[in-house]
KELUMVO-108364 format. One line per field, with one value per atom (N, C-alpha, C): residue number from 1; residue in one letter; atom name; x, y negated, z. Coordinates in Angstrom, 3 decimals. Last residue first. Layout:
// KELUMVO-108364
resi: [NUM/...] $
resn: [A/...] $
name: [CA/...] $
X: [X/...] $
Y: [Y/...] $
Z: [Z/...] $
***
This chain:
// KELUMVO-108364
resi: [176/176/176/175/175/175/174/174/174/173/173/173/172/172/172/171/171/171/170/170/170/169/169/169/168/168/168/167/167/167/166/166/166/165/165/165/164/164/164/163/163/163/162/162/162/161/161/161/160/160/160/159/159/159/158/158/158/157/157/157/156/156/156/155/155/155/154/154/154/153/153/153/152/152/152/151/151/151/150/150/150/149/149/149/148/148/148/147/147/147/146/146/146/145/145/145/144/144/144/143/143/143/142/142/142/141/141/141/140/140/140/139/139/139/138/138/138/137/137/137/136/136/136/135/135/135/134/134/134/133/133/133/132/132/132/131/131/131/130/130/130/129/129/129/128/128/128/127/127/127/126/126/126/125/125/125/124/124/124/123/123/123/122/122/122/121/121/121/120/120/120/119/119/119/118/118/118/117/117/117/116/116/116/115/115/115/114/114/114/113/113/113/112/112/112/111/111/111/110/110/110/109/109/109/108/108/108/107/107/107/106/106/106/105/105/105/104/104/104/103/103/103/102/102/102/101/101/101/100/100/100/99/99/99/98/98/98/97/97/97/96/96/96/95/95/95/94/94/94/93/93/93/92/92/92/91/91/91/90/90/90/89/89/89/88/88/88/87/87/87/86/86/86/85/85/85/84/84/84/83/83/83/82/82/82/81/81/81/80/80/80/79/79/79/78/78/78/77/77/77/76/76/76/75/75/75/74/74/74/73/73/73/72/72/72/71/71/71/70/70/70/69/69/69/68/68/68/67/67/67/66/66/66/65/65/65/64/64/64/63/63/63/62/62/62/61/61/61/60/60/60/59/59/59/58/58/58/57/57/57/56/56/56/55/55/55/54/54/54/53/53/53/52/52/52/51/51/51/50/50/50/49/49/49/48/48/48/47/47/47/46/46/46/45/45/45/44/44/44/43/43/43/42/42/42/41/41/41/40/40/40/39/39/39/38/38/38/37/37/37/36/36/36/35/35/35/34/34/34/33/33/33/32/32/32/31/31/31/30/30/30/29/29/29/28/28/28/27/27/27/26/26/26/25/25/25/24/24/24/23/23/23/22/22/22/21/21/21/20/20/20/19/19/19/18/18/18/17/17/17/16/16/16/15/15/15/14/14/14/13/13/13/12/12/12/11/11/11/10/10/10/9/9/9/8/8/8/7/7/7/6/6/6/5/5/5/4/4/4/3/3/3/2/2/2/1/1/1] $
resn: [I/I/I/E/E/E/N/N/N/R/R/R/L/L/L/L/L/L/A/A/A/E/E/E/R/R/R/V/V/V/Q/Q/Q/K/K/K/R/R/R/Y/Y/Y/A/A/A/K/K/K/S/S/S/I/I/I/S/S/S/L/L/L/I/I/I/D/D/D/G/G/G/N/N/N/D/D/D/L/L/L/E/E/E/V/V/V/S/S/S/E/E/E/Y/Y/Y/T/T/T/Y/Y/Y/K/K/K/E/E/E/V/V/V/H/H/H/K/K/K/S/S/S/N/N/N/V/V/V/I/I/I/F/F/F/S/S/S/Q/Q/Q/H/H/H/I/I/I/T/T/T/I/I/I/F/F/F/G/G/G/G/G/G/P/P/P/L/L/L/R/R/R/E/E/E/E/E/E/L/L/L/N/N/N/K/K/K/I/I/I/K/K/K/D/D/D/Y/Y/Y/Y/Y/Y/R/R/R/Y/Y/Y/E/E/E/G/G/G/K/K/K/M/M/M/T/T/T/R/R/R/I/I/I/C/C/C/I/I/I/R/R/R/H/H/H/G/G/G/V/V/V/S/S/S/E/E/E/F/F/F/Y/Y/Y/L/L/L/I/I/I/D/D/D/D/D/D/Y/Y/Y/H/H/H/L/L/L/F/F/F/V/V/V/Y/Y/Y/D/D/D/R/R/R/G/G/G/S/S/S/Q/Q/Q/F/F/F/S/S/S/F/F/F/K/K/K/K/K/K/E/E/E/Y/Y/Y/K/K/K/D/D/D/L/L/L/L/L/L/R/R/R/V/V/V/A/A/A/L/L/L/S/S/S/L/L/L/A/A/A/D/D/D/S/S/S/I/I/I/Q/Q/Q/Q/Q/Q/R/R/R/S/S/S/V/V/V/P/P/P/K/K/K/I/I/I/L/L/L/F/F/F/D/D/D/V/V/V/P/P/P/Q/Q/Q/T/T/T/K/K/K/F/F/F/L/L/L/D/D/D/K/K/K/A/A/A/Y/Y/Y/T/T/T/Q/Q/Q/N/N/N/G/G/G/S/S/S/I/I/I/Y/Y/Y/V/V/V/I/I/I/Q/Q/Q/M/M/M/N/N/N/R/R/R/D/D/D/E/E/E/A/A/A/S/S/S/N/N/N/R/R/R/I/I/I/Y/Y/Y/D/D/D/G/G/G/I/I/I/Q/Q/Q/M/M/M/G/G/G/K/K/K/M/M/M/S/S/S/V/V/V/L/L/L/E/E/E/I/I/I] $
name: [N/CA/C/N/CA/C/N/CA/C/N/CA/C/N/CA/C/N/CA/C/N/CA/C/N/CA/C/N/CA/C/N/CA/C/N/CA/C/N/CA/C/N/CA/C/N/CA/C/N/CA/C/N/CA/C/N/CA/C/N/CA/C/N/CA/C/N/CA/C/N/CA/C/N/CA/C/N/CA/C/N/CA/C/N/CA/C/N/CA/C/N/CA/C/N/CA/C/N/CA/C/N/CA/C/N/CA/C/N/CA/C/N/CA/C/N/CA/C/N/CA/C/N/CA/C/N/CA/C/N/CA/C/N/CA/C/N/CA/C/N/CA/C/N/CA/C/N/CA/C/N/CA/C/N/CA/C/N/CA/C/N/CA/C/N/CA/C/N/CA/C/N/CA/C/N/CA/C/N/CA/C/N/CA/C/N/CA/C/N/CA/C/N/CA/C/N/CA/C/N/CA/C/N/CA/C/N/CA/C/N/CA/C/N/CA/C/N/CA/C/N/CA/C/N/CA/C/N/CA/C/N/CA/C/N/CA/C/N/CA/C/N/CA/C/N/CA/C/N/CA/C/N/CA/C/N/CA/C/N/CA/C/N/CA/C/N/CA/C/N/CA/C/N/CA/C/N/CA/C/N/CA/C/N/CA/C/N/CA/C/N/CA/C/N/CA/C/N/CA/C/N/CA/C/N/CA/C/N/CA/C/N/CA/C/N/CA/C/N/CA/C/N/CA/C/N/CA/C/N/CA/C/N/CA/C/N/CA/C/N/CA/C/N/CA/C/N/CA/C/N/CA/C/N/CA/C/N/CA/C/N/CA/C/N/CA/C/N/CA/C/N/CA/C/N/CA/C/N/CA/C/N/CA/C/N/CA/C/N/CA/C/N/CA/C/N/CA/C/N/CA/C/N/CA/C/N/CA/C/N/CA/C/N/CA/C/N/CA/C/N/CA/C/N/CA/C/N/CA/C/N/CA/C/N/CA/C/N/CA/C/N/CA/C/N/CA/C/N/CA/C/N/CA/C/N/CA/C/N/CA/C/N/CA/C/N/CA/C/N/CA/C/N/CA/C/N/CA/C/N/CA/C/N/CA/C/N/CA/C/N/CA/C/N/CA/C/N/CA/C/N/CA/C/N/CA/C/N/CA/C/N/CA/C/N/CA/C/N/CA/C/N/CA/C/N/CA/C/N/CA/C/N/CA/C/N/CA/C/N/CA/C/N/CA/C/N/CA/C/N/CA/C/N/CA/C/N/CA/C/N/CA/C/N/CA/C/N/CA/C/N/CA/C/N/CA/C/N/CA/C/N/CA/C/N/CA/C/N/CA/C/N/CA/C/N/CA/C/N/CA/C/N/CA/C/N/CA/C/N/CA/C/N/CA/C] $
X: [98.631/97.519/98.085/100.934/99.812/98.556/103.304/102.820/101.740/103.827/104.342/103.932/102.366/103.842/104.491/99.822/100.173/101.691/99.950/99.755/100.132/100.154/101.262/101.160/97.596/98.805/99.996/96.029/95.902/97.131/96.821/96.986/96.939/95.937/97.362/97.659/93.130/93.940/95.426/91.407/92.159/93.097/90.099/90.770/91.667/88.818/89.987/90.787/87.923/87.644/88.944/87.570/88.516/88.254/84.791/85.482/86.442/84.789/84.554/85.385/83.293/84.196/83.814/83.071/82.654/83.730/84.220/83.695/83.224/85.514/84.115/83.457/87.974/87.921/86.508/87.463/87.674/87.489/89.023/88.121/88.480/89.056/89.618/88.558/89.639/88.830/89.666/91.274/89.981/89.180/93.616/93.716/92.420/93.088/93.283/93.356/93.706/93.747/93.904/92.331/92.803/92.702/91.770/92.264/92.876/91.743/91.858/92.503/91.746/90.723/90.745/93.654/93.807/92.813/92.757/93.686/93.912/89.576/90.585/91.517/88.554/88.683/89.773/86.129/87.426/87.518/84.145/84.649/86.016/83.363/82.359/82.878/85.404/84.850/83.812/87.715/86.613/86.075/89.528/89.605/88.587/91.491/90.368/90.534/92.444/92.764/91.489/93.898/92.628/92.925/96.444/95.851/94.489/96.465/97.042/96.398/93.227/94.664/95.170/90.873/91.285/92.797/90.168/90.042/90.681/90.338/91.165/91.196/88.401/89.802/90.740/85.971/86.503/87.984/85.475/85.737/86.361/84.913/86.120/86.487/82.416/83.575/84.884/80.374/80.910/82.170/77.488/78.814/79.196/75.293/75.433/76.844/75.448/75.383/75.623/75.067/74.909/74.862/76.497/76.060/75.956/76.232/76.517/75.892/77.960/76.806/77.204/80.230/79.026/77.785/82.211/81.870/80.557/81.002/81.856/81.469/80.662/80.469/81.501/79.017/80.215/79.915/77.934/77.604/78.929/77.077/78.188/77.680/74.951/75.222/76.458/73.978/74.633/74.989/74.532/73.847/74.633/76.767/75.476/74.644/80.000/79.179/77.919/81.327/80.698/79.844/84.165/83.188/82.632/84.985/85.069/83.968/85.446/85.838/86.032/86.417/85.792/86.347/87.908/86.630/85.945/90.071/90.315/89.027/88.932/89.310/89.508/86.103/87.535/87.852/83.649/84.048/85.571/81.104/82.562/82.930/78.419/78.931/80.454/75.743/77.166/77.741/72.395/73.398/74.812/70.534/70.874/71.984/71.890/70.687/71.085/74.986/73.908/72.607/78.208/76.872/75.850/81.327/80.390/79.051/84.724/83.490/82.637/86.928/86.296/84.968/89.713/88.282/87.853/92.386/91.902/90.428/94.487/93.510/92.825/96.492/96.426/95.460/96.126/96.112/95.918/96.411/95.133/95.024/99.109/98.074/96.710/100.294/100.438/99.385/99.587/99.136/99.219/100.963/99.494/98.944/103.622/103.106/101.575/103.747/103.930/103.352/103.413/102.450/102.529/105.713/104.392/103.320/107.680/107.688/106.320/106.965/106.986/106.919/107.288/105.990/105.915/110.025/109.080/107.698/110.971/111.310/110.339/109.935/109.496/109.799/111.349/109.897/109.375/114.482/113.645/112.172/116.924/115.756/114.910/120.444/119.244/118.114/119.609/119.588/120.645/118.079/119.344/119.225/115.504/115.883/117.155/114.155/115.240/115.755/110.864/111.922/112.973/109.427/108.961/110.085/111.328/110.787/110.294/111.890/111.095/110.487/113.650/112.367/111.477/115.875/115.244/113.870/116.867/116.066/115.342/118.601/117.185/116.298/121.203/120.538/119.039/121.826/121.778/121.018/121.731/120.851/120.715/123.517/122.400/121.599/125.287/125.742/124.617/124.486/124.081/124.436/123.291/124.298/123.822/121.230/122.355/123.450/117.949/119.216/120.238/114.787/115.518/116.803/112.524/113.654/114.292/109.219/110.171/111.265/106.870/107.994/108.865/103.531/104.532/105.608/102.005/102.467/103.602/101.724/100.985/101.469/102.888/103.491/102.813/103.437/102.681/103.430/104.312/103.964/103.085/105.376/103.960/103.422/107.946/107.220/105.729/108.495/108.672/107.887/107.751/107.682/107.674/108.037/106.813/106.675/110.680/109.547/108.243/112.095/112.170/111.004/111.474/111.076/111.074/112.767/111.316/110.771/115.370/114.774/113.251/115.741/115.774/115.181/115.704/114.600/114.556/116.708/117.032/115.833/115.672/115.703/116.033/115.885/115.841/115.958/116.424/116.970/117.009/117.371/116.463/117.072/118.448/119.041/118.153/116.617/117.182/117.750] $
Y: [-84.717/-85.190/-86.274/-84.163/-84.334/-84.757/-83.508/-84.898/-85.158/-80.919/-81.502/-82.977/-80.454/-80.465/-81.057/-80.451/-81.460/-81.579/-78.161/-79.449/-80.593/-76.308/-76.449/-77.766/-76.645/-76.934/-77.150/-75.720/-77.114/-77.524/-73.017/-73.857/-75.343/-72.192/-72.119/-73.046/-72.609/-73.307/-73.313/-71.223/-72.325/-73.025/-69.286/-68.857/-69.952/-70.744/-69.936/-69.559/-74.037/-72.616/-71.867/-77.003/-76.265/-74.791/-79.219/-78.039/-77.470/-82.751/-81.537/-80.395/-85.669/-84.623/-83.343/-89.076/-87.688/-86.730/-91.610/-90.989/-89.557/-92.605/-93.051/-92.436/-91.375/-92.765/-93.340/-88.031/-88.984/-90.411/-85.434/-86.568/-87.590/-81.928/-83.206/-84.268/-79.009/-80.000/-81.163/-77.226/-76.742/-77.732/-78.585/-77.213/-76.764/-81.906/-80.949/-79.568/-85.137/-83.715/-82.939/-88.207/-87.356/-85.898/-89.379/-90.230/-89.408/-89.036/-88.274/-89.162/-90.301/-90.715/-89.921/-89.113/-90.545/-91.043/-86.555/-86.753/-88.223/-85.714/-86.626/-86.977/-82.284/-83.639/-84.416/-80.002/-80.482/-81.937/-77.364/-78.729/-78.919/-74.706/-75.695/-77.135/-73.211/-72.812/-73.819/-75.669/-74.734/-74.327/-77.409/-77.067/-75.999/-78.396/-77.527/-77.108/-81.699/-80.466/-79.686/-83.959/-83.363/-81.974/-84.572/-85.377/-84.886/-84.306/-84.075/-84.987/-84.251/-84.529/-84.178/-81.707/-82.790/-82.995/-79.501/-80.836/-81.949/-77.238/-77.312/-78.721/-77.699/-77.569/-77.727/-77.541/-78.829/-78.757/-74.862/-75.662/-77.006/-74.200/-73.647/-74.431/-75.352/-75.947/-75.448/-75.783/-74.918/-75.554/-77.880/-77.346/-76.394/-80.542/-79.092/-78.682/-83.331/-82.761/-81.260/-86.329/-84.875/-84.479/-88.727/-88.348/-86.837/-91.235/-89.889/-89.675/-94.207/-93.317/-91.945/-95.683/-96.383/-95.498/-93.951/-94.970/-95.656/-90.750/-91.930/-92.889/-87.376/-88.415/-89.514/-85.396/-86.228/-87.335/-82.179/-83.478/-84.229/-79.893/-80.554/-81.901/-76.979/-78.387/-78.852/-74.629/-74.661/-76.083/-75.181/-74.328/-74.305/-77.525/-77.270/-76.476/-78.456/-77.537/-77.233/-81.667/-80.609/-79.757/-83.715/-82.979/-81.887/-86.946/-85.488/-84.962/-89.648/-89.142/-87.627/-91.595/-90.327/-89.881/-93.735/-94.009/-92.740/-92.733/-93.320/-93.575/-92.028/-90.977/-91.533/-93.789/-93.824/-92.756/-92.247/-92.705/-92.738/-92.330/-92.405/-93.013/-90.536/-91.302/-91.195/-90.516/-90.205/-91.125/-89.286/-90.304/-89.724/-87.368/-88.058/-89.087/-85.393/-85.621/-86.230/-86.363/-86.103/-86.443/-85.540/-85.858/-85.432/-87.127/-86.010/-86.501/-88.002/-88.164/-86.907/-89.915/-88.598/-88.796/-91.894/-91.737/-90.283/-92.059/-92.747/-92.521/-89.267/-90.261/-90.828/-87.459/-88.593/-89.671/-85.627/-85.169/-86.325/-87.178/-86.519/-86.121/-87.881/-88.919/-88.323/-85.355/-86.129/-87.218/-84.704/-83.858/-84.610/-86.739/-86.688/-85.841/-86.018/-87.332/-87.335/-83.491/-83.612/-84.940/-84.279/-83.359/-83.442/-85.827/-86.457/-85.578/-83.831/-84.984/-85.661/-82.109/-81.615/-82.770/-83.839/-83.235/-82.763/-84.317/-85.427/-84.899/-81.713/-82.432/-83.584/-81.208/-80.389/-81.086/-82.954/-83.132/-82.374/-83.813/-82.990/-83.323/-86.324/-85.776/-84.990/-86.607/-86.599/-85.829/-88.329/-88.268/-87.290/-87.061/-87.449/-87.283/-88.180/-87.397/-87.961/-87.914/-88.658/-87.776/-88.212/-87.482/-88.454/-89.790/-88.421/-87.587/-91.899/-91.523/-90.076/-93.702/-92.473/-92.125/-95.720/-96.053/-94.835/-94.550/-95.633/-95.991/-92.839/-92.259/-93.325/-94.168/-94.097/-93.563/-93.860/-95.139/-95.074/-91.316/-91.509/-92.788/-91.762/-90.813/-91.081/-93.250/-93.944/-93.051/-91.585/-92.241/-92.976/-90.586/-89.852/-90.566/-92.138/-92.288/-91.654/-92.202/-91.380/-91.359/-92.017/-92.681/-91.681/-92.609/-91.927/-92.710/-92.108/-92.820/-91.957/-92.442/-91.501/-92.330/-92.990/-93.540/-92.394/-93.583/-92.557/-93.114/-95.356/-95.356/-94.349/-95.264/-94.308/-94.254/-97.241/-95.915/-94.877/-100.514/-99.472/-98.151/-103.078/-102.060/-100.957/-105.042/-104.734/-103.709/-104.894/-106.172/-105.935/-101.996/-102.889/-104.192/-100.568/-99.937/-100.952/-102.458/-101.664/-101.136/-103.390/-104.315/-103.550/-101.026/-101.666/-102.637/-100.660/-99.656/-100.226/-102.940/-102.788/-101.786/-102.298/-103.517/-103.460/-100.017/-99.877/-101.113/-101.094/-100.241/-100.058/-104.506/-103.084/-102.313/-106.891/-106.440/-104.958/-107.407/-108.532/-108.125/-104.724/-105.983/-107.071/-101.954/-102.659/-104.010/-99.098/-100.343/-100.956/-97.030/-97.752/-99.087] $
Z: [103.814/104.650/105.541/102.650/101.739/102.499/103.974/103.985/102.948/104.314/103.067/102.919/106.600/106.695/105.452/105.475/106.470/106.573/103.942/103.268/104.201/106.034/105.084/104.322/107.202/107.981/107.063/105.056/105.491/106.299/104.997/103.803/104.180/107.527/107.181/106.000/107.296/108.294/107.964/105.654/105.057/106.038/107.167/105.939/105.346/109.146/109.493/108.249/107.950/108.169/108.466/109.536/108.701/108.978/109.563/110.073/109.037/109.710/108.929/109.490/110.665/111.126/110.407/109.733/109.510/110.014/109.929/111.144/110.970/107.796/107.948/109.181/107.789/108.234/108.290/109.133/108.060/108.557/110.764/110.924/109.865/110.539/110.101/110.341/112.659/111.943/111.434/114.037/113.575/112.738/114.692/114.192/113.523/113.424/114.515/113.884/112.266/111.946/113.244/111.258/112.345/111.919/108.848/109.922/111.048/105.470/106.712/107.766/103.046/103.998/105.302/101.530/101.788/102.837/101.020/102.139/102.464/100.490/99.951/101.111/100.745/101.268/100.535/100.023/99.542/99.974/101.315/101.426/100.781/101.285/100.919/100.917/102.200/100.896/100.400/103.387/103.664/102.299/102.511/103.932/104.320/99.876/100.218/101.673/99.258/99.956/100.254/97.114/97.511/98.056/96.367/97.421/97.869/92.784/94.099/95.124/91.078/91.182/92.580/90.055/90.945/90.960/88.553/87.966/88.783/90.120/88.916/88.326/92.062/92.460/91.275/90.628/91.081/91.385/90.324/89.124/89.490/92.983/92.351/91.083/93.400/94.058/93.450/90.531/91.569/92.132/89.819/89.525/90.656/89.404/89.387/88.968/91.696/90.351/90.459/93.558/93.433/91.961/95.778/94.435/94.410/98.352/97.856/96.488/99.450/99.396/98.897/99.827/99.370/99.351/100.465/101.468/101.105/99.285/99.174/100.286/98.563/99.575/99.361/96.378/96.477/97.477/96.245/96.827/96.976/93.846/94.507/94.999/93.913/93.628/94.386/94.674/93.365/92.959/98.032/97.062/95.758/98.167/98.804/97.806/98.754/97.984/98.784/98.812/99.579/98.651/98.795/98.012/98.919/100.242/100.118/99.212/99.475/100.788/100.737/96.776/97.169/98.516/96.029/96.690/97.210/94.633/95.948/96.722/92.188/93.130/94.541/91.101/91.373/92.413/89.077/90.404/90.500/86.823/86.902/88.254/85.399/86.526/86.540/83.274/83.361/84.421/83.501/83.801/83.771/83.333/82.081/82.256/85.793/84.986/83.655/85.977/86.924/86.214/85.092/84.595/85.628/85.965/85.977/85.443/86.664/85.893/85.982/88.484/88.405/87.684/87.574/87.793/87.634/87.029/88.212/88.486/86.300/85.878/87.107/86.668/87.582/87.114/84.642/86.023/87.000/82.351/82.628/84.094/82.626/82.625/82.947/82.399/83.633/83.729/79.758/80.876/82.200/78.399/78.334/79.480/78.979/79.373/79.399/77.748/79.190/79.694/75.083/75.711/77.232/74.704/74.640/75.278/74.933/75.837/75.862/72.808/74.192/75.196/70.586/70.871/72.320/70.764/70.889/71.257/70.341/71.572/71.819/67.765/68.898/70.221/66.160/66.310/67.531/67.748/66.877/67.104/67.674/68.343/67.344/67.994/67.153/67.849/71.019/69.558/69.088/73.891/73.278/71.768/76.032/74.861/74.243/79.012/78.386/77.261/80.511/79.827/79.310/82.201/81.994/81.401/84.482/83.172/83.160/86.847/86.846/85.490/87.135/86.507/86.335/88.232/88.984/88.419/86.310/87.389/88.198/84.612/84.252/85.372/85.403/85.703/85.471/84.327/85.775/86.149/81.456/82.144/83.644/80.039/80.669/81.607/78.745/79.976/80.712/76.308/77.510/78.807/73.551/74.587/75.887/71.891/71.448/72.496/73.305/73.081/72.550/74.618/73.548/73.315/77.322/76.733/75.660/78.173/77.583/76.928/80.703/79.950/79.458/81.498/81.245/80.310/84.097/82.708/82.555/86.875/86.053/84.611/88.238/88.401/87.514/88.026/87.338/87.459/88.812/89.801/89.218/87.283/87.038/88.036/88.501/88.395/88.205/88.545/89.693/89.604/86.172/87.498/88.638/84.077/84.222/85.643/84.498/84.569/84.820/84.043/85.351/85.538/81.320/82.304/83.719/80.320/80.149/81.163/80.994/81.544/81.431/79.448/80.907/81.578/76.883/77.315/78.819/76.682/76.787/77.325/74.244/75.639/75.658/71.524/72.455/73.925/70.345/69.845/70.920/72.511/71.613/71.241/73.650/73.169/72.102/74.105/75.224/74.772] $
***
């Protein structure tokens, strides 16, 4: 926190507010606990009090890496010999068709072999399973009804009875 030319909190403030970077993971280390309350403004992953053990550093770094992996900005997959990288924000929804996954984007669609269950584990927050065959990006949901969601490209997808409660709960949590 206390550096030679600038305080760590100033750097954290710059990262979050001036650079508008919410993805960078910040861990503060200090011998002074009084900073703890002020640090919440910069949303650090952790605040370690000196003396710091190797295990504490390892745990903080592991958490930071897990968060970065979870919120990575691109979805990657292999389609034939091609490796494709799509920004999560560009993905409208995933559809399971047979043994293939169809990824619908505003620019078109992509297909590759996988199971929808494997996708659920890979996707960051904001993707909601609405049917055994559909996972939608909540950023693109324009309208929600009890039985369907309408996306900003005009596609209307059915919400199966088995997922209606889950979708309603996501709506109440403002995930849709």
